C-alpha positions, 0 to 999 in steps of 0.5 A: 295369809290364808293362803300362805298358810295353806301352802306352808301346810301343804310344804309340811305336809310333803316334807314328812313323807318318809324319805321323799322330797318335793322333786321325787314326790312329783316324779312320782306321778309320772313313773309306772311302779309295774315291776319289770317282765320278760317273756321269760317271766309272763304268764306262761300258758298265756303268753305261750297260747297267744304266741302258738295262736298268731304263729297258727293263723300266719301258717293257715293264712300261708297256706290259703295264699298258696292254694288261691294261687294255685287254682288262679293259675290252673283255671285263670288263662292271662297274658298280665294281671291287672290286680295290685300286689299285695305285699308280705308286710300288708298281709302281715299288719292285717293279722291281729294277735289274740286279745283274750286273756291278756296279762293285768300288767306287762313291763317289758325290761327294755333298757333305757338310754334318752336320745340325748345320753350324755345330756347334750341336747344340740343337734343332732341329739335334738331330733334325734328320737326316731334313732334312739327309739329304734335302738332301745327296741332292737336292743331289747329283741336282740337282748343286746347290752350296750354301755352309754358310749356304745348307744351314742356312737350307734345312734350317730352312726344311724343319722349319718345312714339316713342322712345318706339315704333319705337326704335328711334324719330330722323326721323320720316317718314310721315307714323310713324307720322300718326302712332302717330297721329292715335295711340298717340293723338288717333285723326282718322280724317286724310290721307295721300297724294302722290304726292300732287299738288299745288291745291290739297294743296290749296283745303285741306287748303281751307277746314281748313284743316292744313298739316304736311310736311316732306322736304329735309330741304336744298332745303328749302334756309331758311336763319335763319337756322343753317348752310346748315340747317338740311338734313330732316326737317318737318314744317307745312302748314297753308295758301296760296297766290297768289305766296307762301305757309304759314307755321309755320315752327318749326326749327326757332323762326322766322318761324311763317307765314313763306313764301316759294314759291310754286316751293321751297316748292313742289321741297323740298318736301320729306319724310325721306329716310334711304339713308340719313343716309350715305349721305346727298343727299339720302334724295332727294330718299323720296316719296313726301308724306304729312298728311292732318289733316282734321278739325271735 
């Protein structure tokens, strides 16, 4: 009887909240109330300085590489080098944006659609988190506005391209996702970060760059996932506040502005690993990498 009375008291208390049903109250625990921002609305001097410093670092790095290359050619006579090639992408990934004077909170205006924009969670939508996440981030950096119908068709077209190029679309790694961005969407302003810190992610968001990130989905603890949740999942990180990253989690219709505590997101960060084909825990073997889309 005492338990019943306590439960009744809780329900009565919730019912007195102005304009707030229990379901709405519960949802509010997982939603960010940080106002949407864009690079135009951000603290101008801080973001401009961060972007200028990052650009200057890239220019200095490029100039330094050219000078070293010239000195090498002048002073060394060789027939064939045994030095491994370092790609531009690897060089860029080592250049970290400034982390000083970051805004207290950021929430990029990334339009949300779930991976099942019309509520059909059958195939291929059930396995389309990578495609949906990439499209949301791409649409943001390109300042594209699309309808739900257009978004769905673009998602299906991308799936078809992946089947042709990769032989499958169900478990796209972060490198394959970058290849889709580069070759299919023909967007070249991107980089992959390996073992990123919270501050690195926040600095990219402060510079107006959305982040596509892969996860061991069951370690995210999203209460809206069906059952235990997906073994492998991908979503968009769009902002942060003092305790949470703000995301567009395409794996649920409740995913717009969905918040995850910093430690939850960083611990769950894992790229696809083939061990997960035979053992769900094999996903924890996946590397910690994210795809940064640099806004033009």
